N, C-alpha and C positions, 0 to 999 in steps of 0.2 A: 886669527882673533880668537881671544876666549874670554869668557866672564866668571868670576867667582867672588863670592863672599870672604871676608877676612878669615873666617874660620877654617873654610875650604881649602882656601890658598896656604894656611899654615899647614894643613893636613898634606897637601901636594909636596911642600918643601921637606917635609919630615919623611915622608915616604920615598921620594927621588929629588934629591936637589939638584942631580945633574939635568933632569928633564926641567925643573923649574927655571934653570939659569938660562934657558934658551930664550925665555919671554922677557921682553921689556914691560916692567910693571908700570901701569898707570893707576893711580889711586884716585876714584871719584868721589869727591868729598860729598857730603849732604849739601842739598841747596840750602840758604837762608831762609828763616820764616816769611820774609817779603816774596823771595823766589818762589818758596812753596806755595804761598797764596795764588800767586799768579799762574803757576802751574795747574793747580786744580781747577781754577776759574775757567782756565782755557778748555779743559778737558770736559768740565761740566757744561760750558757753553757748545760744545761741538756735539756731546751725546744728546743733550736736551734738545737741542734744534732738531734733531731726526725724529724726535719722538712727540714733538709739539708740546713741550712742557716748559715751563719756566721755573728755574732755580733760583730761590731766594739767597741772598749773601750770607744771612744768618746761619743758613743750612749747612753752608760750605765752612764756615767758622766752628760751627759745632764738631763737623765731620774731623776737621783738623784737630780739635782739642781732644776728641775722644781717642783718636787714632795715636796722638802724642800721648795721651795719660795711659791708656790701656792697652796698647799694642807694641810690645817690647821687642819683639823677633822682626828682623828685616829692617830695610830702610824706612823712614817715615814717608819719604814722597812716593814709594811703591803702595805702602800699606794704605795710605791716604787716598791715592787714584784707585786703587783697587775696591776700596770700600765705597768711593763716590758712584762708580761704576755700577756697583752692586746694589747700591740705593737707587739709582736711576732706573736701572732694569727692573727691580720691583716696583718703583712707582709706576712705571709704564705698564706693566703686567697689571697692576690694579687699576689702570686708566686713570690715574690721578693726574691733573692738570698742573698742579704746582707742589714743588718740593720744598718744604718749610723746615725749620729746625726741629719741628716735633718729629716730622717725618725721619729725619736723620736720627734722631734718640730712639726712636721705636726700632729702626733698622739695625742700629747697634745692640740696643737691648735684646731683640730676637736672636743676633748672632752670639753675643757674649754670655746670654744667659744672666744678665744682671738684670733685676727687675726694673722698668721704667720708672717707677717712681722714685729710685733711689739716684736716677740719673738727671732728673728733671728737678730745676730749681722752682718751678711754678707749683709743683705739687707738695704740700707740706707733709710731714711724717711726723706724728705726735709719739715722744718716746713712750707715751703710757700705753699706747696700742702695740708697740714692739714687746714691751714687757708683758702685757697681756698673752701675745702669742707664743712667746718663749716658755712663761707660766704654764700654759695650757698643756704643752709638751712635756716639761719638766715639772714636776709638783713638789714642794716643799723645799725647793733650794732658792730661796729669794736672793741671798747674797750673789749667787753665782749668775742669776738672771739678771741681774741689775748690772752686773759688771758685762755680762754678754750684749746687753742692750746698749751699753755705751760704746762697744765698738761699732755697732750699726750706726749710732747717731754720729760718729765721727766721720764714717764713710759718706754718710748724707751730705753732710755739713761741707765736704770737701777740705776737712781738716787733717787728713791723715797725712803723715810724712812719706812722700811719693818715693823716697830713697830706701825705704824698708818695706816689709809685709805691711799688708793691712793691720795686723795686730799677730802679737805672740803670747799666747795664754797658757799657763800650766795649770791644767785641772788636777787636783789631788784629792783623795778622800777614798772611802771605802768601796768595795766593789758593788756593781749592782744599783747606783744611788742616782743616775742619769747623766754621767760624764759623756757617753757616746752619744746617748739621747740629744743633749743638748747641742753637740757638735752638728747633729744631722738637721737639727731646728735651725741652726744659723746657716747652714747650707742652703737649705730651703728659703730661707728668708732674705740671704744676700744674694743667691744666684738662682734661685728660683725652683730648685728641685733638691730633694736629699741625695739624689744620685751624684751631686756635684761635691762629692767628698772622696778624697784620696785616702784611704786608711791603710795604713800598716802596722802590723804587729811586730813591735820592735824585737820581742823575744826571739822571733825567726832571723835577727840580725846581731846575734852575739858571736858568731864566730870569727875568724881572722879574714874570710872573705867577705865579711858584711859589707864593707866600703866598695867593693867593685860591684856587689850585687845592686846598690843603691844607686851608684853615680853611674857605672857602667866603665868600660875600659877603653873607650875609643872606638872599638869594633861593635860590641854588643851594648846596647842601650841599657841602662839603668832602670829598676823599677821605678823609684822617685822621680828621677829626672824625666824619664820617658812620660808618665803619669801627667806631671805638672807641664811639660811642654805640650802635649795634647791637649789638656785643659788648664791653661793659666788661670782662670777665674774659679776658684774651688776652695774647699777648706780642705787643708792637709791636718789629718788626724795622726799622730804617732803615738800609737797605745802603747802603755808601759814603757817609756822611754828609758827608764832607769834599767832596765835589762839589755839595751844595746852595748855593742863593742864600745870601749873608750875611743876608738878611731873614729867611729861614727859621731860622738859628741862633738870631737875636734871639727870635723868636715860641718856640723851643725851650726858652728860658730858664724860662719859667713852668711848662711841663709838666715838665720835670726837677727844679724846685724845689720847686713846690706841687702839682704834679699836675693843672693846671688850664688850660684854653686856651679863651678867648673870642673870638666871632666878632664880625663888624661888627655885628650885630644885637643882641649883649648875650647871646647864648645861650651858655651854658658847656659843655665837654665835660670829664667827670672822667676823670683818669688814674690814679687812686689803686689801682684794683684790678689796673692793667696792669703787667706787667714791661717795663720799656723797654730794648731792646738796640740801640746804636749799631755798626755795624761800618765798618772803614776799613783800607785797605791803606798807609795813612801808613807810610813806612819800609822797606817790603819792597824797593823797588828800591835804596834805599842800603845795604842790608845787606851787610856784607863778609864773606860766609861762602858759599865753594865748593858751589854747587848746594843749600845748605841743610845740609850735613853737616859733621860735624868731622873731624878726621884719621883716625878710626878707623872712619869710616861711620856713627856713632851721633848721638845728640842732641846740639845745640850747648849752649853754656854757658848755662844760663837767666838767669843774673845779668847776664851782659854783654847778652844779648837783649832783658831787660826795659828795662835803662837805656837800650838804643838807641831802642827804640820809645817810653818814655816822653818821650825828649828830642824826638823827632819830634812826637809829639803836643803836648806843650807849647808846642811852637815852632808849630804851627798854629793850636790853639785859643786863644781869649782866656782869660784867668784865670777869669771870671764864669761861663763855660760848663764848664770843664775843672773847676771847684770844686763844681760841680752833679752830677758824675758820684761813683757809689759807688767805682768801681773800675776800672783799665784791666786787662783781661785778655789776656794776650799768649799768642798761639799760635805755637808752633814749627814750622819747616819739617818736613816727613816725612823720616823716616830710612828706611833699606834694608829693615832687619827689619819694620818698621811697614808700608811698602808690600806686603811678601810676605803678611802679615796681612790687609791690606785686600783683597787678590785672591781669599784664601779665603773671606771674608765676603760680597763680592760674587758670587762662584760659588754660594754656598749661596742668596742671592736668586734667580739665575738658575734653579737647579734646583727652586725653589718657584713657578717660573711655570706658569700652569695648562695651557699647550699641551703641557709633557710629561706632564702627569698625563692629559688628555684622549686623548693616543695611547698611553697605558700604556708610556711609555718612563723608561728610568732614565739619567740622564747622570752620567758619571764623568770627572773632568779630572786625568790624571797629574800627579804634583808636578813633572816636567820642563815639562809644559804650563802650570803655575802659574808656575814661574820664567821662562817665556819670556814670558807674559802681564806679569809684573811689569815686566821688562824693557823690553819694547815698551810699556807705559803709564806709564812714567816721564817725566816733565818737570819739572825744577826750577823752571820759572816758574810753572806751571799746577796745580802740587800734584796731588791725586788725580783731577781731572777728565778728563785723557788716559784714566787707565785704564778708566773706564766706556766711553769712545769706543772703546778698544781691545777691551774684551770684547764690546761690540755688533757691531764690524768682525770681529773674527777669530774669534768662537767662537759668538755666537748666530746670525749669518746663516747660517752652514754648517749649523747644527743644524736652523734653520727651514726651511731648502731641502730637507734630507734629509725632515723630517716632512712638508712638503707634498708631495713626489715619492712619499710611501710611506703611502697609506691604512692605517687601523689594520687590522692583522690578527692581532694577539696581543701578548703582552709584549715587549719589546724593550730591549736595553742598547746605548747608545752611550758609546764611549769616545773622548775626544779625548787624543793624544799629539803630541808634536814629531816633525817630519818633516824632510826635506831642504830644503825651501822654505818651511816654517812649520809649522802645526798640521794635523794630519790627524785624520780622523773615521773610527772604525770602527763598524758596526753589526752586532748579532747578535740572532737570535731567542731568547726564552727560553721552556722549557716550562711549562705552569701548574703543575706539579709542583715546578719550581724556586722558582717565585714564591710557592709557598703558596697559590694560588687566585688571585693577581694582584688588582687592586683592586676586581674584582667582590666579592670577599668582604668587604674592607671597606666598601663601597658598601651591601651588604645588611645588615651589624650597623649601620653608621651609620643606616640607615632605621629600624631597628628602636629604636634610641636615641632618633632624633627622635620618632617615634610614641609612644614612653612618655613622654616629656617633654610632648608635646602632650595626650595623655590626662590626665596629672596636672593638668594646668592646666584641662582640661575638667571633672573632677571636684571640683576645688577651686571651681568656681563652680556647683555642683548644688545643686538646692533642699534636699535634707536637710543639706548644709554650712552652707546660709544660715541655715536653722532652727537648727541648733546655735550659730552665731555670735549670733543674736539671743537665745538662752537666756543665753549667756555674758554678752553685753553686760548684760542685766538682771540676772542674777546678781551681776555686779561692782558694780553699781550700789546694790541693795538690800540685798545680804547684810551690808553694813555695819551696817544696823538692826537693833537686839536684837529688836524685834518681828517681823520676817521669821522667825526660827527657832522662833517658837511653834507654827506647824503643821510640826511637825517631820517628816513623811513628805514633802510638798511640796518642803521646802526640801533635804532629802535627795535627793531627785529629781534637782532642777535642779542641785544640786551635782555629783551623779554625770555628768550632761550635759556641765556646764561643764568638767569634767575631761576627759571624752572630747572635748570639741571643742577644748580646747588640745592634748591629744596628737595628734589627728587633723591639725590645721594644723601642728604642729611635723614629724609625719611625711610629710605632703605635700610640706613646703618641703625635708625631707632627701631626700627621692625625686627632687624636682624637680633639685636641686642635683647629685644624684650622675649623674641622666640627662646633664645639660648639661656636666659634667666629662668622662664618658666621651665624649660627642658633640666635644668640643676634642680630646682625645687621638685619637679616630678621624679627624678632620679633619686633624690634624698627620701621623698615619701615611699617610693616603692621599695628602697632597701629597709627603711624604718618602719614600713607598712602604716603610716600615718595616713589612712584614708580619708579621714575627715577634711584635708584638703581638696579631695577630688573635685568636689564641685565648684568651689571657688576657683581652682587651676582651670577647670574645663570652661567656666565663664570667661577668664583670661584668654585662653587661647581662642575662642570666638571672638573676641573683640580684636586681638590681634590679626586673625585670618579676615574680618571685615576691613581692618586699616589696610592690610595688603591689597585686598580687592580693590580698593579705592586708588592705589598707589599704581596698580596694574592698569588700570584706566588710564590714569594720567601719563604713564609712560606710553601707552597706545595712542593717546590723542595727540601726542607730539609728532605723529606721523602725518598730521593734516593741518591745515591752517587755523589759526584761532577760531573758534567758534564757539557759540552758544547752543548748537542745533545742528540739523541736518535735513534733508530731504529726499525722499526716494519716490522714484517713478516705476510704475509697472505699465507694461505695454503690452497686451495680450496678442497672441497671433490669430489666425483664422480660427474662429470657433473656441476660443481659449478662455473666453470671459468667465466661465465658471471657475476655471482652475486659478485666474487672477484674483478672482473674489476671494478664493481659499486663502491665498496669500495674504491678501490685505486685512483679512478677518484675523488672521495670526499676528501681523503687526499691531492692529489696533489692541489686540487683547495684551499684547507684551507690553505697549505703552501704558496701559491702564495699570497693569501691575506694577509697573516702575514707577508710577505716580508722576508721568511726565505729560506736560502739556501737548496736544497734537490737533493737527487740522487736517481734514480729507477734502481732497480735491477732485474732481472730475472732467476730463476732457471730453466733451460730447456735443453733437449738433443741438442748438436750443430746442425745446419742446414747442410744437406749432399751437399757438391759441386756438380756441374753437371758432372765433370769428374770422381767423386769418385763413387766407387763401394757400394752397400748395403752392411751393416754389418749384418753377421748372427746373432751376439749379440749386441743389441743397446748400445752404449756407456753411461756412466754414465754422468745424467744432470750436468750442470755447471753453476755458476753464471756469469754474465756478466751486466755491466751497459749498460742501452738502455734509455738514456736521450733523445736521438735524433729521437727515434722511435715512431711511434704512435701504439697503442693497435690494430687498425685495419689492419696493414700491417704484424702483426706476423704471420708466417708460421708454426711454432710449437707451440701448446698450452703450457704454462709454467707449470712447477709443483709447483712452490711457486713464489711469490712476496715479494720484500723487499724495502722499502722506507728508505732512510737515511737523517735525518734532523739536521741540525745545527742551533741553534736559542736561546740558553741558556734555562731558565727555561720554555718558552712557548712550546718547542719542548717536554718536558715531560709530556706535557698533553696527548700525544698519549697513554699513560698508560692506559687510560680510554677505548681504543679499546681491551685491552688484554681480550680474553676469546673467547667464541663459539658464532657466530652470526648465527641464524637460518634463513632460507629465506623459506616462505611459498608463493606459487603460486599453486591456485587452489588445487589439490589433492597431488601435488608434494613437497616435502621437500628436500632443499639443505643446507649444512653446509659450513661455512666458518671458521676455525680457524685463530685467531690472537694472535700474540706472541710478547710480547714487550721486549725491551733489553733499559737499561737507558744510552746507550752509542751509539754515531755513530760509527758503525762498517765499517772497509774497506772491500774491495771485497774478500780479501784473509781471513779474519775474519768471513765471513758469514756462517751460519751453513750449514752442507750437510743435504741432504733429510733424511737420516736415523737419524741423530742428532735432526733434526725438529720433527719427527716423535714421538720421545721420549720425546720431551718437550712441545708438544702441550697441551694448557689447555683443561679442559674440564667443566668448568662451564660457564653455558649460561648467557650473559649479553645482548643480543640484539635479537628482534624478528622483522623480516621484511616481511611485506603482501605485495606482489606483485599483481597488477591487472591481471587478467587472460587474459587479451590482448596483453600481451608481449610488451606493451609501454614503460616499465621502469618505471611507476608510481607506488605509494603506500604508505604504512604507516610504520613508524618505532617507535618501544617501546622500552626504555631502560628499563629493568628489574628492574635495582637498584636504579634509580633516580625517574622512573615513568613518565619521559619526553616521550611525543607522538610529532612526526613530520609528516605531510603530505608532500610528495616531487614528483615533476612533473617529465618532461624528464631530466631535469639537474640532478637529483639525489639527495641524502641527503646532507643536509647543516650540516657540522661539529660542528661549533662555537656554535650554540645554545644546543648542545649536551655536549659539553665538559666542560662549566663552571658549570651546575649543579653537573656533575660528580666530578668535583675539590672538591667541597663543600661537596659531599657525601664521598668522599676519606678522606678528613680531618678530618670530624666530626664522621667518622665509625672507630673504631680502629682494625677492622677485616681486616687482609691482605687478599689479593686475591691470589688465588694459580696460 
């Protein structure tokens, strides 16, 4: 048995007909749309079941539509099934619990390069915004921008003819007026990047071998066909198409008309997902307009300009090729005011070059120098291209020479102005105060924002979040059944966890988006040296960090049952009450700084009243609240200590104290056991001495080395996180210890005993 596509089998028959006749050919037809829907649904059901995901029916419908519309090569069933499997794998990797139509659209946009807003029906796209984007890239060509914007609108509305390319436009006009730049802008707008443009200089395809080089000969792929097969979603720019060999024009008839090109081996290339742009300079040399300006120095008469170029185009191209073009877009010559605007735009691009930022230098070009550059860079025949050469020669080279000769010693200001012989460069140093801290402050805040974004991504992949997503996936799947709600307590608990999972997902996504937006603003400020924004952006970073801190605590609290507080016991070993008191003081100081409500409980034998006789058998120790007492006034040494804290998720951080604390002072070793309860206990619920002894943890979590002088100073080491802290007479500071422990607990799956 063997399998092959129709094109491959045709090659086999052509190369070795006798070998091909040995096979009985069974042609497998494409399944019907209904059968394709059932196949895709079955594949999605099997794959989603293994990943505990739910696939919405509209997601599969969207996948079938997108593959049918935009994937021309291969069978539709294979394309759709492969895409759905990639979609499910991507959602599983991102720990998503439900696959929606939006997820399918985003996955296809990511793979194809088509921007998401062009594929989504629920996102409007104003034509004015498209025109503004294109006009910002190509100045002074309003008619060309308007026609290019209409192509985008047709594609967005789904009104393009699926049997033809997305558009076939002929750009005509003088050289250097923006024809190639508008093509790049369309590639960026339609397909997400200006690199999505296949550009061929047709002057290189004027020889008799041009057609084979473009299309291939069946053995060697052609330049045009291989590029479009490799990247079908693209702008195809055929530059100076009039210079190509006539045989190339004949081959282009099928491309421009039906969007198909078949090579010598019968293998076809699909151009229906490409925008084809032809450029030509026909008529530029015969245009009777003085250096491209009208009498007032403004734009020429567009009606006469269009009539001139249309006549030249129709005179050169045969009618069958001219009729396959959707439109002829005429570019006008550059006007004097436009050239001055181009100077400003090019100078802004020069100021964003990394060399200036690396040398902490600010470049300023005076209006007189800009006028000088506009005059020096003007050439009626070559358009705007001489301007870029003039900028490099007259401005960039002198600035680069100065930067290379002056190593970075601090912020500097470079001013370019006109002089007696041309442009002159002046340099002066700027004080750090004048610069508002210079780019060092921006870099510091930029690093903070990047760190926050990276941490958000790390926490979104932690084990508690994966657990919450699994609960959400199961809940969404089974909560539709009436029987699920018969066990009310379990169902409500899962419902609460599901709501928390959704809220945390949303909060993490918003936090990451805010950090990314601040990064973009900081990067722009870094390049443009607009240090005035540093203070406001620093405040925004602080707000994001504070919001993320609250999110981290919520993720951490998901490891415990719902609670609005916690209780922590301290049980000192023999002769270790002083050490237990040190820990208790640290806990109470921590709750006070965090503005949390706390109560202190002591388990001790009741004090004997003055008139009371001594008991032959001491009474059992009892718990009592002692918030108003100080440790120094205690008459009877307590058996145990408890602190009840109410403060939401923050109180649960005391779980980091659960375990054995070993105190080393000289040759003496003392032990203090800490036992954590994730709920605030009342006085009557506090455990008895006997119950505590049975529950005391044995895993050692901290080592505290005290100085031998008895001053209370020492060094504390957390054996889980490796954090060390030196403390003085006031004792340990709890806050720097609990944050690392929270991260350790979240990213360590082992439960503590």
